VMD Tcl script that draws the C-alpha trace (Angstrom):
set ca {
  {-34.09 -124.57 -6.87}
  {-37.17 -125.11 -4.81}
  {-37.74 -121.64 -4.33}
  {-37.59 -120.80 -8.05}
  {-39.87 -123.47 -8.85}
  {-42.43 -122.29 -6.28}
  {-42.24 -118.73 -7.67}
  {-43.14 -120.14 -11.21}
  {-46.13 -122.05 -9.90}
  {-49.84 -120.62 -10.05}
  {-51.03 -119.34 -6.62}
  {-53.55 -122.32 -6.14}
  {-50.75 -124.85 -6.81}
  {-48.66 -123.16 -4.37}
  {-51.51 -123.19 -1.62}
  {-52.13 -126.90 -2.38}
  {-48.36 -127.61 -2.20}
  {-48.11 -125.68 1.09}
  {-51.00 -127.75 2.41}
  {-49.86 -130.95 1.50}
  {-46.21 -130.08 3.18}
  {-47.99 -129.10 6.43}
  {-50.12 -132.10 6.65}
  {-46.87 -134.08 5.98}
  {-44.97 -132.17 8.84}
  {-48.03 -132.88 11.31}
  {-47.97 -136.45 10.55}
  {-44.36 -136.87 11.03}
  {-44.39 -134.88 14.42}
  {-47.33 -137.22 15.54}
  {-45.34 -140.43 14.72}
  {-42.20 -138.87 16.09}
  {-43.91 -138.35 19.44}
  {-45.49 -141.72 19.63}
  {-42.00 -143.18 18.91}
  {-40.34 -141.14 21.68}
  {-43.17 -142.07 24.16}
  {-42.65 -145.74 23.42}
  {-38.99 -145.65 23.72}
  {-38.75 -143.30 26.94}
  {-41.78 -144.93 28.44}
  {-42.93 -143.34 31.86}
  {-39.20 -143.30 33.05}
  {-35.70 -144.23 32.53}
  {-35.30 -148.16 33.33}
  {-31.99 -149.08 35.26}
  {-29.67 -151.40 33.72}
  {-28.68 -154.74 35.94}
  {-26.10 -157.25 35.28}
  {-27.53 -160.93 34.90}
  {-26.23 -161.94 38.31}
  {-27.70 -158.84 39.93}
  {-31.08 -159.75 38.68}
  {-30.46 -163.44 40.19}
  {-29.50 -161.88 43.36}
  {-32.24 -159.50 43.74}
  {-34.77 -162.52 42.92}
  {-33.37 -164.58 45.49}
  {-33.32 -161.75 48.14}
  {-37.22 -161.18 47.49}
  {-36.71 -157.70 46.08}
  {-38.17 -158.40 42.76}
  {-41.84 -159.00 42.28}
  {-41.56 -160.39 38.66}
  {-39.28 -160.65 35.80}
  {-39.89 -161.31 32.00}
  {-37.18 -163.06 30.09}
  {-36.73 -162.83 26.35}
  {-34.20 -164.31 24.14}
  {-31.35 -162.02 25.01}
  {-32.73 -159.61 27.71}
  {-34.68 -159.70 31.05}
  {-36.77 -157.02 32.39}
  {-37.72 -156.45 36.08}
  {-40.58 -155.14 37.99}
  {-39.61 -154.43 41.55}
  {-41.47 -155.09 44.78}
  {-44.13 -152.11 45.38}
  {-43.55 -150.86 41.92}
  {-46.03 -148.42 40.51}
  {-45.70 -149.18 36.83}
  {-48.31 -150.74 34.95}
  {-48.68 -152.91 31.90}
  {-45.50 -155.05 32.54}
  {-43.53 -156.25 30.39}
  {-44.17 -153.37 28.21}
  {-43.07 -150.76 31.04}
  {-40.46 -152.08 33.52}
  {-38.18 -150.72 36.04}
  {-34.80 -152.42 35.17}
  {-33.48 -154.74 32.76}
  {-30.41 -156.86 31.97}
  {-28.66 -158.28 28.85}
  {-28.21 -162.18 28.75}
  {-26.32 -164.48 26.37}
  {-29.22 -167.20 26.56}
  {-32.50 -167.35 28.14}
  {-32.02 -171.29 28.98}
  {-28.94 -170.72 30.82}
  {-30.01 -167.95 32.40}
  {-33.19 -169.54 33.83}
  {-31.16 -172.61 34.77}
  {-28.47 -170.30 36.75}
  {-31.37 -168.54 38.44}
  {-33.35 -171.94 39.45}
  {-29.94 -173.44 40.60}
  {-29.01 -170.58 42.72}
  {-32.61 -170.23 44.06}
  {-32.61 -173.97 44.99}
  {-29.29 -173.81 46.85}
  {-30.12 -170.48 48.73}
  {-33.87 -172.07 49.62}
  {-32.10 -175.30 50.74}
  {-29.80 -173.57 53.16}
  {-32.73 -171.49 54.61}
  {-34.95 -174.44 55.33}
  {-31.86 -176.24 56.91}
  {-31.35 -173.50 58.98}
  {-35.02 -173.81 60.27}
  {-34.44 -177.71 60.74}
  {-36.01 -178.88 57.50}
  {-33.23 -180.89 55.99}
  {-35.15 -183.03 53.34}
  {-37.38 -180.33 51.44}
  {-39.58 -181.36 48.71}
  {-39.07 -180.47 45.03}
  {-42.25 -178.22 45.39}
  {-40.62 -176.19 48.40}
  {-37.35 -175.63 46.17}
  {-39.19 -174.44 43.01}
  {-39.29 -170.81 41.79}
  {-42.83 -169.30 42.42}
  {-45.20 -169.60 39.45}
  {-45.91 -165.99 39.39}
  {-42.22 -164.50 39.72}
  {-40.90 -165.71 35.96}
  {-42.66 -165.10 32.56}
  {-41.27 -166.06 29.02}
  {-41.91 -164.32 25.84}
  {-43.49 -166.28 22.93}
  {-41.59 -165.84 19.51}
  {-44.76 -166.84 17.84}
  {-47.18 -164.63 19.57}
  {-46.73 -161.51 17.49}
  {-49.40 -160.15 15.65}
  {-49.82 -160.19 11.80}
  {-48.94 -156.45 11.40}
  {-45.68 -156.87 13.38}
  {-44.68 -160.19 11.74}
  {-45.86 -159.74 8.12}
  {-46.96 -156.58 7.34}
  {-44.16 -154.19 8.83}
  {-41.43 -156.08 7.47}
  {-43.06 -156.05 3.95}
  {-43.70 -152.33 4.28}
  {-39.83 -151.93 5.39}
  {-38.87 -153.85 2.14}
  {-40.97 -151.97 -0.48}
  {-39.76 -148.66 1.24}
  {-36.15 -149.92 0.69}
  {-36.76 -150.59 -2.97}
  {-38.52 -147.40 -3.25}
  {-35.49 -145.53 -1.82}
  {-33.05 -147.28 -4.02}
  {-35.31 -146.89 -7.14}
  {-35.44 -143.17 -6.66}
  {-31.58 -142.61 -5.79}
  {-30.99 -144.50 -9.16}
  {-33.49 -142.20 -11.15}
  {-31.62 -139.23 -9.58}
  {-28.26 -140.41 -10.62}
  {-29.67 -141.29 -14.11}
  {-31.13 -137.98 -14.47}
  {-27.77 -136.10 -13.37}
  {-26.17 -138.39 -16.06}
  {-28.53 -137.38 -18.75}
  {-28.18 -133.72 -17.77}
  {-24.26 -134.16 -18.15}
  {-24.82 -135.86 -21.43}
  {-27.22 -133.05 -22.63}
  {-24.71 -130.41 -21.56}
  {-23.51 -129.97 -25.57}
  {-26.97 -130.17 -26.90}
  {-28.52 -126.82 -28.14}
  {-30.38 -124.20 -26.09}
  {-32.38 -122.92 -28.97}
  {-35.97 -122.30 -28.31}
  {-38.27 -123.58 -31.01}
  {-41.46 -121.91 -31.94}
  {-43.54 -123.58 -34.44}
  {-46.68 -121.23 -34.54}
  {-45.29 -117.73 -34.57}
  {-47.95 -115.14 -34.39}
  {-46.26 -112.04 -35.63}
  {-46.67 -111.10 -39.25}
  {-45.67 -108.37 -41.56}
  {-48.71 -106.22 -40.68}
  {-46.96 -105.98 -37.10}
  {-43.75 -104.31 -38.72}
  {-44.18 -100.96 -39.88}
  {-41.79 -97.80 -40.87}
  {-39.40 -100.22 -43.13}
  {-41.29 -100.96 -46.34}
  {-38.23 -101.43 -48.60}
  {-36.71 -103.76 -46.21}
  {-39.79 -105.44 -45.80}
  {-40.07 -106.21 -49.48}
  {-36.84 -107.71 -49.71}
  {-37.37 -110.06 -46.62}
  {-40.53 -111.26 -48.52}
  {-38.41 -112.58 -51.00}
  {-37.02 -114.97 -48.18}
  {-40.65 -115.98 -47.11}
  {-41.38 -117.00 -51.06}
  {-37.97 -119.12 -51.11}
  {-39.50 -120.91 -47.97}
  {-42.97 -121.29 -49.40}
  {-42.19 -122.33 -52.84}
  {-38.64 -122.85 -53.32}
  {-39.13 -124.79 -56.76}
  {-39.97 -121.59 -58.30}
  {-36.57 -120.49 -57.76}
  {-34.52 -123.62 -58.21}
  {-36.28 -124.13 -61.75}
  {-34.52 -120.83 -62.73}
  {-31.28 -121.86 -61.36}
  {-31.35 -119.57 -58.41}
  {-29.94 -120.46 -54.96}
  {-31.83 -120.03 -51.94}
  {-29.82 -117.85 -49.67}
  {-28.04 -119.54 -46.67}
  {-27.98 -116.55 -44.46}
  {-29.70 -112.95 -43.96}
  {-27.74 -110.80 -41.65}
  {-29.93 -107.92 -40.10}
  {-27.77 -104.79 -39.29}
  {-29.21 -101.84 -37.45}
  {-29.04 -99.79 -34.23}
  {-30.85 -101.24 -31.01}
  {-34.35 -101.06 -31.26}
  {-34.83 -100.81 -34.70}
  {-36.96 -104.28 -34.82}
  {-34.36 -106.84 -35.87}
  {-35.70 -109.52 -34.05}
  {-39.25 -108.54 -34.97}
  {-38.32 -108.68 -38.55}
  {-37.07 -112.49 -37.96}
  {-40.41 -113.45 -36.13}
  {-42.31 -111.63 -38.73}
  {-40.43 -114.14 -41.56}
  {-41.26 -117.30 -39.72}
  {-45.05 -116.33 -39.00}
  {-45.56 -115.54 -42.86}
  {-43.87 -118.49 -43.88}
  {-45.38 -120.72 -41.33}
  {-42.10 -122.49 -40.62}
  {-40.54 -123.39 -37.09}
  {-38.56 -120.79 -35.70}
  {-35.05 -121.73 -33.84}
  {-34.28 -118.66 -31.77}
  {-30.97 -118.57 -29.82}
  {-28.44 -115.94 -28.46}
  {-25.12 -115.94 -29.51}
  {-23.91 -116.04 -25.95}
  {-25.95 -119.28 -25.32}
  {-23.17 -121.23 -27.60}
  {-19.95 -120.38 -25.59}
  {-19.31 -121.99 -22.30}
  {-16.17 -122.50 -19.91}
  {-15.80 -125.89 -21.14}
  {-13.95 -126.49 -24.48}
  {-15.83 -128.03 -27.36}
  {-19.24 -127.34 -25.81}
  {-19.84 -124.42 -28.12}
  {-19.05 -126.37 -31.42}
  {-21.26 -129.28 -29.97}
  {-24.31 -127.10 -29.68}
  {-23.86 -125.47 -33.11}
  {-23.80 -129.01 -34.32}
  {-26.85 -130.09 -32.59}
  {-28.57 -127.04 -33.73}
  {-28.29 -127.73 -37.35}
  {-29.06 -131.41 -36.81}
  {-32.46 -130.40 -35.15}
  {-33.01 -127.70 -37.93}
  {-32.62 -130.40 -40.59}
  {-35.05 -132.61 -39.04}
  {-37.60 -129.65 -38.98}
  {-36.95 -128.21 -42.42}
  {-37.87 -125.72 -43.85}
  {-37.11 -123.66 -40.98}
  {-35.32 -120.52 -39.75}
  {-32.49 -120.51 -37.32}
  {-32.55 -116.80 -35.66}
  {-28.98 -116.01 -33.80}
  {-29.45 -112.63 -31.94}
  {-26.52 -110.59 -31.22}
  {-24.07 -112.92 -33.17}
  {-21.26 -110.69 -32.46}
  {-20.84 -112.45 -29.28}
  {-19.72 -115.42 -30.97}
  {-18.75 -114.20 -34.47}
  {-16.00 -111.75 -33.75}
  {-12.97 -111.63 -35.94}
  {-10.57 -114.51 -35.16}
  {-6.87 -113.84 -33.96}
  {-7.91 -111.97 -31.09}
  {-6.38 -114.31 -28.58}
  {-2.80 -113.15 -27.17}
  {-1.79 -116.72 -26.15}
  {-3.01 -118.06 -29.55}
  {-6.16 -118.53 -31.25}
  {-7.20 -121.92 -30.18}
  {-9.93 -120.96 -27.83}
  {-13.35 -121.79 -27.25}
  {-15.20 -119.09 -29.10}
  {-13.15 -119.58 -32.26}
  {-13.89 -123.15 -32.22}
  {-17.59 -122.30 -32.00}
  {-17.05 -119.99 -34.90}
  {-15.36 -122.56 -36.94}
  {-18.05 -124.93 -36.74}
  {-20.62 -122.44 -37.50}
  {-18.79 -121.56 -40.52}
  {-18.61 -125.09 -41.89}
  {-22.36 -125.86 -41.22}
  {-23.05 -122.55 -42.98}
  {-21.36 -123.24 -46.11}
  {-19.39 -126.69 -46.21}
  {-19.55 -130.04 -47.47}
  {-22.91 -130.93 -46.03}
  {-25.87 -129.30 -47.66}
  {-28.51 -127.39 -45.49}
  {-31.30 -126.89 -48.20}
  {-34.48 -125.44 -46.57}
  {-32.73 -124.21 -43.41}
  {-32.16 -120.36 -43.52}
  {-29.82 -118.87 -40.94}
  {-30.80 -115.31 -39.63}
  {-28.68 -113.22 -37.39}
  {-28.76 -109.77 -35.76}
  {-26.05 -107.43 -34.67}
  {-25.53 -103.84 -34.28}
  {-21.75 -104.23 -34.57}
  {-21.01 -105.39 -38.00}
  {-17.72 -103.92 -38.07}
  {-16.09 -106.38 -35.56}
  {-17.61 -109.67 -37.33}
  {-15.12 -112.15 -38.78}
  {-14.81 -111.64 -42.74}
  {-15.39 -115.14 -43.36}
  {-19.02 -115.02 -41.98}
  {-19.98 -111.98 -44.16}
  {-18.69 -113.50 -47.34}
  {-21.38 -114.61 -49.88}
  {-22.39 -118.04 -49.59}
  {-22.62 -117.75 -45.73}
  {-24.49 -114.41 -45.04}
  {-25.65 -113.65 -48.63}
  {-27.55 -110.53 -47.69}
  {-26.87 -107.89 -45.21}
  {-29.83 -106.04 -44.70}
  {-29.75 -102.39 -42.99}
  {-32.36 -101.58 -40.96}
  {-32.24 -97.62 -40.30}
  {-33.78 -95.56 -37.54}
  {-37.24 -94.83 -39.27}
  {-37.96 -91.58 -40.89}
  {-40.89 -89.32 -40.12}
  {-43.26 -91.36 -42.35}
  {-42.11 -94.53 -40.70}
  {-42.48 -93.11 -37.30}
  {-46.15 -92.34 -37.88}
  {-46.70 -95.82 -39.14}
  {-44.95 -97.32 -36.27}
  {-47.15 -95.15 -33.88}
  {-50.25 -96.53 -35.46}
  {-49.20 -100.23 -35.15}
  {-48.27 -99.57 -31.25}
  {-51.39 -97.48 -30.45}
  {-53.77 -100.44 -31.49}
  {-54.29 -101.34 -28.01}
  {-54.23 -98.01 -26.57}
  {-57.09 -95.59 -25.71}
  {-56.35 -92.22 -27.20}
  {-58.17 -89.04 -27.14}
  {-59.42 -87.41 -30.48}
  {-56.74 -84.69 -30.08}
  {-53.83 -87.15 -30.90}
  {-51.96 -86.12 -33.85}
  {-49.68 -88.80 -35.26}
  {-48.17 -86.78 -37.90}
  {-47.30 -83.98 -35.35}
  {-46.23 -86.67 -33.06}
  {-43.93 -88.13 -35.53}
  {-42.08 -84.77 -36.20}
  {-41.53 -84.35 -32.55}
  {-39.88 -87.91 -32.24}
  {-37.02 -87.29 -34.80}
  {-34.17 -90.12 -34.07}
  {-36.72 -92.40 -32.19}
  {-36.32 -96.04 -33.08}
  {-39.39 -98.49 -33.05}
  {-38.60 -99.52 -29.45}
  {-38.45 -95.73 -28.19}
  {-41.76 -95.07 -29.88}
  {-43.36 -98.37 -28.21}
  {-42.08 -97.17 -24.99}
  {-43.23 -93.68 -25.50}
  {-46.76 -94.72 -25.80}
  {-46.37 -96.93 -22.95}
  {-44.99 -94.23 -20.85}
  {-47.89 -91.79 -22.09}
  {-50.44 -94.63 -21.05}
  {-48.97 -94.78 -17.50}
  {-49.22 -91.12 -17.07}
  {-52.90 -91.28 -18.17}
  {-53.61 -94.09 -15.57}
  {-51.78 -92.33 -12.84}
  {-54.11 -89.18 -13.42}
  {-57.07 -91.24 -13.23}
  {-58.25 -90.49 -16.78}
  {-59.67 -92.78 -19.22}
  {-58.04 -91.71 -22.52}
  {-54.70 -90.75 -23.53}
  {-54.28 -87.03 -24.64}
  {-51.84 -85.26 -26.72}
  {-50.54 -83.63 -23.41}
  {-49.78 -86.82 -21.68}
  {-47.62 -87.87 -25.05}
  {-45.80 -84.62 -24.91}
  {-45.16 -85.05 -21.28}
  {-43.79 -88.70 -22.09}
  {-41.63 -87.30 -24.87}
  {-39.90 -85.18 -22.62}
  {-39.56 -87.73 -19.83}
  {-38.14 -90.29 -22.10}
  {-35.47 -87.82 -23.70}
  {-34.71 -85.68 -20.58}
  {-36.10 -87.62 -17.63}
  {-39.03 -86.88 -15.14}
  {-40.04 -83.46 -13.81}
  {-38.65 -82.81 -10.15}
  {-40.89 -80.02 -9.21}
  {-40.59 -80.93 -5.56}
  {-36.80 -80.26 -5.72}
  {-35.80 -77.28 -3.41}
  {-34.18 -74.81 -5.91}
  {-32.49 -71.96 -4.33}
  {-33.19 -68.51 -5.86}
  {-29.52 -68.37 -6.85}
  {-29.64 -71.56 -8.93}
  {-32.94 -70.46 -10.19}
  {-31.57 -67.31 -11.63}
  {-28.52 -68.68 -13.14}
  {-30.74 -71.63 -14.89}
  {-33.24 -68.96 -16.26}
  {-30.55 -66.97 -17.98}
  {-28.75 -70.22 -19.26}
  {-31.65 -71.62 -20.90}
  {-32.92 -68.29 -22.29}
  {-29.51 -67.95 -23.89}
  {-29.97 -71.44 -25.64}
  {-33.37 -70.45 -26.86}
  {-32.61 -67.02 -28.12}
  {-29.61 -68.34 -30.04}
  {-31.24 -71.27 -31.67}
  {-34.17 -69.16 -32.63}
  {-31.26 -66.56 -34.36}
  {-28.97 -68.78 -36.05}
  {-29.66 -70.08 -39.41}
  {-30.40 -73.72 -40.13}
  {-31.12 -74.70 -36.48}
  {-33.74 -76.76 -35.04}
  {-37.10 -75.14 -33.87}
  {-37.19 -74.49 -29.96}
  {-40.13 -76.35 -28.77}
  {-40.05 -75.85 -25.07}
  {-37.88 -74.07 -22.48}
  {-38.19 -74.94 -18.72}
  {-36.39 -74.21 -15.50}
  {-38.02 -76.99 -13.66}
  {-35.18 -79.77 -12.96}
  {-35.74 -82.76 -15.19}
  {-33.33 -85.69 -14.82}
  {-29.80 -84.63 -14.01}
  {-30.34 -81.24 -15.41}
  {-31.44 -78.16 -13.61}
  {-33.42 -76.92 -16.76}
  {-33.72 -77.70 -20.25}
  {-34.43 -76.26 -23.92}
  {-35.94 -78.91 -26.05}
  {-35.59 -78.43 -29.92}
  {-37.21 -80.48 -32.50}
  {-36.13 -80.74 -36.25}
  {-38.97 -79.85 -38.75}
  {-37.44 -82.78 -41.14}
  {-35.04 -85.71 -40.85}
  {-32.07 -84.48 -42.74}
  {-29.61 -87.13 -43.58}
  {-26.65 -84.84 -44.15}
  {-25.13 -81.80 -41.93}
  {-23.59 -79.20 -43.67}
  {-20.91 -76.88 -41.96}
  {-23.38 -74.27 -41.49}
  {-25.67 -76.55 -39.34}
  {-22.70 -77.48 -37.36}
  {-21.43 -73.77 -36.69}
  {-25.14 -73.16 -35.58}
  {-25.29 -76.26 -33.15}
  {-22.08 -75.27 -31.72}
  {-23.19 -71.69 -30.98}
  {-26.57 -73.05 -29.70}
  {-24.61 -75.38 -27.21}
  {-22.19 -72.31 -26.06}
  {-25.24 -69.86 -25.68}
  {-26.03 -70.75 -21.97}
  {-22.42 -70.27 -21.07}
  {-22.20 -66.94 -23.22}
  {-25.64 -65.85 -21.34}
  {-23.84 -66.30 -18.01}
  {-20.92 -64.40 -19.00}
  {-22.35 -61.35 -20.63}
  {-25.34 -60.81 -18.25}
  {-24.45 -62.35 -14.89}
  {-20.72 -61.45 -15.56}
  {-19.79 -64.85 -14.06}
  {-19.68 -68.42 -15.20}
  {-20.83 -71.63 -13.77}
  {-20.44 -75.51 -13.88}
  {-23.85 -75.78 -15.54}
  {-22.54 -75.53 -19.06}
  {-19.92 -78.63 -18.81}
  {-22.09 -80.93 -20.93}
  {-22.61 -78.20 -23.26}
  {-19.04 -77.67 -23.87}
  {-18.18 -81.36 -24.14}
  {-21.01 -81.74 -26.97}
  {-19.83 -78.81 -28.47}
  {-16.06 -79.97 -28.54}
  {-16.95 -83.37 -29.77}
  {-18.79 -81.63 -33.03}
  {-15.83 -79.30 -33.48}
  {-13.35 -82.57 -33.69}
  {-15.24 -84.35 -35.80}
  {-15.47 -81.55 -37.99}
  {-11.76 -81.18 -38.43}
  {-10.80 -84.85 -37.86}
  {-13.32 -86.77 -39.66}
  {-15.51 -84.55 -42.07}
  {-12.48 -82.30 -43.70}
  {-14.22 -79.03 -42.51}
  {-10.99 -77.43 -41.46}
  {-9.45 -74.73 -44.09}
  {-5.95 -75.61 -42.44}
  {-5.82 -79.28 -42.62}
  {-8.39 -79.51 -45.71}
  {-9.85 -82.99 -46.88}
  {-8.04 -85.34 -44.91}
  {-9.33 -87.95 -42.67}
  {-7.39 -88.19 -39.30}
  {-9.55 -91.01 -37.54}
  {-12.25 -90.54 -34.93}
  {-12.68 -91.31 -31.30}
  {-14.59 -94.35 -31.98}
  {-14.35 -97.54 -29.90}
  {-11.34 -99.72 -30.58}
  {-12.26 -103.43 -31.05}
  {-9.04 -105.00 -29.43}
  {-9.09 -107.93 -31.82}
  {-8.29 -105.94 -34.73}
  {-6.89 -102.79 -33.56}
  {-4.45 -103.39 -30.61}
  {-1.69 -103.00 -32.96}
  {-2.83 -100.00 -34.90}
  {-1.39 -96.50 -34.19}
  {-2.26 -92.94 -35.12}
  {-1.37 -92.21 -38.78}
  {-0.61 -88.76 -38.26}
  {2.43 -86.99 -36.57}
  {2.39 -84.87 -33.41}
  {2.65 -81.97 -35.22}
  {-0.61 -82.68 -37.04}
  {-2.40 -83.37 -33.84}
  {-1.37 -80.19 -32.36}
  {-2.79 -78.47 -35.37}
  {-6.10 -80.61 -35.08}
  {-6.36 -79.24 -31.36}
  {-5.54 -75.52 -32.60}
  {-8.38 -75.93 -35.17}
  {-10.84 -77.25 -32.86}
  {-10.30 -74.52 -30.29}
  {-10.48 -71.86 -33.31}
  {-13.78 -73.29 -34.19}
  {-15.06 -73.29 -30.40}
  {-13.61 -69.68 -29.88}
  {-15.25 -68.21 -33.06}
  {-18.74 -69.75 -32.20}
  {-18.34 -68.76 -28.46}
  {-17.68 -65.12 -29.69}
  {-20.75 -65.48 -32.25}
  {-23.15 -66.47 -29.28}
  {-22.26 -63.76 -27.18}
  {-22.78 -61.02 -29.90}
  {-26.28 -62.54 -30.16}
  {-26.85 -62.28 -26.52}
  {-25.79 -58.71 -26.46}
  {-28.04 -57.72 -29.52}
  {-30.96 -59.46 -27.73}
  {-30.70 -58.59 -24.02}
  {-33.99 -56.98 -23.68}
  {-35.77 -60.27 -25.20}
  {-33.69 -62.32 -22.86}
  {-34.86 -60.37 -19.93}
  {-38.49 -60.74 -20.91}
  {-37.99 -64.55 -21.51}
  {-36.47 -64.71 -17.92}
  {-39.42 -62.71 -16.37}
  {-41.73 -65.28 -18.34}
  {-40.00 -68.38 -17.13}
  {-40.16 -67.16 -13.44}
  {-43.60 -66.72 -13.71}
  {-44.75 -69.78 -15.94}
  {-41.64 -71.97 -15.39}
  {-42.28 -73.60 -18.45}
  {-42.89 -71.81 -21.96}
  {-43.60 -73.41 -25.38}
  {-43.01 -72.25 -29.06}
  {-46.21 -70.00 -28.99}
  {-44.63 -67.86 -26.21}
  {-41.37 -67.61 -27.76}
  {-42.78 -66.47 -31.10}
  {-44.76 -63.69 -29.23}
  {-41.51 -62.68 -27.56}
  {-39.69 -62.26 -30.92}
  {-42.72 -60.16 -32.17}
  {-41.83 -57.77 -29.30}
  {-44.19 -58.47 -26.65}
  {-43.27 -57.92 -23.24}
  {-43.58 -60.56 -20.43}
  {-46.47 -59.05 -18.91}
  {-48.34 -58.67 -21.75}
  {-47.54 -62.39 -22.63}
  {-48.73 -63.40 -18.91}
  {-52.02 -61.42 -19.32}
  {-52.79 -63.01 -22.56}
  {-52.10 -66.49 -21.26}
  {-54.23 -65.90 -18.26}
  {-57.14 -64.55 -20.36}
  {-56.96 -67.76 -22.75}
  {-56.76 -70.08 -19.78}
  {-59.72 -68.17 -18.19}
  {-61.80 -68.48 -21.31}
  {-60.81 -71.98 -21.59}
  {-62.06 -72.88 -18.21}
  {-65.35 -71.09 -18.84}
  {-65.91 -72.85 -21.96}
  {-65.14 -76.16 -20.17}
  {-67.61 -75.26 -17.37}
  {-70.39 -74.33 -19.92}
  {-69.79 -77.49 -21.91}
  {-70.21 -79.47 -18.48}
  {-73.28 -77.50 -17.82}
  {-74.81 -78.40 -21.35}
  {-73.77 -82.08 -21.05}
  {-75.79 -82.24 -17.69}
  {-78.72 -80.63 -19.43}
  {-78.62 -82.92 -22.39}
  {-78.36 -86.07 -20.06}
  {-81.37 -84.78 -18.30}
  {-83.40 -84.53 -21.34}
  {-82.45 -87.88 -22.54}
  {-83.14 -89.46 -19.11}
  {-86.73 -87.78 -19.19}
  {-85.92 -85.84 -15.97}
  {-86.08 -82.32 -17.47}
  {-88.51 -79.69 -16.35}
  {-89.21 -78.17 -19.71}
  {-92.65 -77.78 -21.02}
  {-93.85 -80.27 -23.71}
  {-96.39 -79.81 -26.26}
  {-98.90 -82.42 -27.47}
  {-96.34 -84.34 -29.53}
  {-94.42 -84.87 -26.34}
  {-91.17 -83.00 -27.53}
  {-89.43 -80.39 -25.45}
  {-90.25 -76.91 -26.69}
}
mol new
graphics top color blue
foreach p $ca { graphics top sphere $p radius 0.5 }
foreach p [lrange $ca 0 end-1] q [lrange $ca 1 end] { graphics top cylinder $p $q radius 0.2 }
display resetview
């Protein structure tokens, strides 16, 4: 936890924290050193028994003793220690200092009497039998300083109280967290900055959502007419189409609190927590109404009930039940609009989708060419673009891109510009970003053998020639034999418009184009490679959909046999195919028939245009990447040598024009700076 905390701190705060921590460690080490020095002293003292001390005193081996309440310390004869009694040579524990001193004095008197009698002094005086005054010292219990007797104990008491208080606070915080476990995890934003002007490309959906803003701003206008405020709005669309952005724009336009939570934030391993969080979420929303509750990825908690094999009583279903009750139950929720987003509306529970809960389902589709142009203009506000950037042309190149894809596209283009050291993003940068996003980055450094290069060139030339020849197919935008992403080469095709429907003829043309690479290998190289595996997979998928889903088979007719879409276990685990094994065999036969016919058609086109393919391969060997203009020249009958000469001439002229432009700009700069050598007339103008 400490590491995470430090990572979230500003750099200055981290430095201060580390500095304070270092000072604390230094103080701790100094105190520890002092304590150890005081405790250990200069040497380790020897421990005696009380009787040993008495014996050594009587025998004269001890120079001085210091008696405290329960201990006596000793300084022996010829000792080198200083500062006695803080430092000493030996010590002994005693039960009572009065008893010890009395025993010492009594045994000393007896020993001294015996010694004097031996010398002939049978009646010694009391003075002769007394212990030397310098031999024994006693401690004074009242001699301690104010610090040791009053201040230090007070400090100890205060520290003890602080530690106890800290422990109680920690326990209280842990208990509070335990009590808050069932509280909502929604993030509340009361001043959303996003507006409808930040959302582009979906004007009809925007108009429908503006009514929600009017409901929140002026509900009386609708209630006076008997209209009921919608309780829920479900935003449905593919990932990246802007569902969350729409919800934020509504909150920003209405200027109401915005409760944002993910569907997965409700569900925990403990039973009842999700339902408790739903209750707390709506209680908080009622306190802040009018407001918006936005549940992102609601399919995480709103999936169809009854999926449990061991029974339906699970945590997710309890959470969903609580959500259903709060959206349309006995408790009114006026002023609280629930918005949710999902791209899997097919697996949501039916009770969640009925009127009265999610009253509106707004489908946010992938933007068309006009919408993509508007989205590109929105995301280019903070970008430095060159004058050659054409948003209309770029919108046609990015068919199928979502809003998130387009934002990422411009970001990649800006990164490429910064990497090259230029100050403005050009159309060339954006085109490269399109290819990078769709096919991956170029890998010019990859070592490609002549064998692989030859196969790739004929393979891609086959794709390009068939795509230009078959009817109703997308235009060929770029052909390259430079590896990009996982592919050894690529042929990029862009549609002229966004057609919503695909005809049988378009499907047949698409399959022929996909199989054209394999056909070129077989016809020209008289061998086939593994490079067509992805093409075969895509062609087979299209053919199977034509037969099983779109009713485009003459043998099986207009019958739907089900597709290969993902199975939702909670609804489909008991389902089975609604056709027999004989029909399955017919479907497989029809798919193979379509593939075989398209493959033969591709081979015929390849055989018919062998000279054109050879010229395209030579051009690819020389240029590595060719574009629509070069392909048009090939179909006009130009040879590879003529096209190469024309391209080199154009490039040379472009370089000369650029050099001339640089020269002119340098002269103009000199004129404006007043550093030219040109002659001036009387008016000061340059002649």
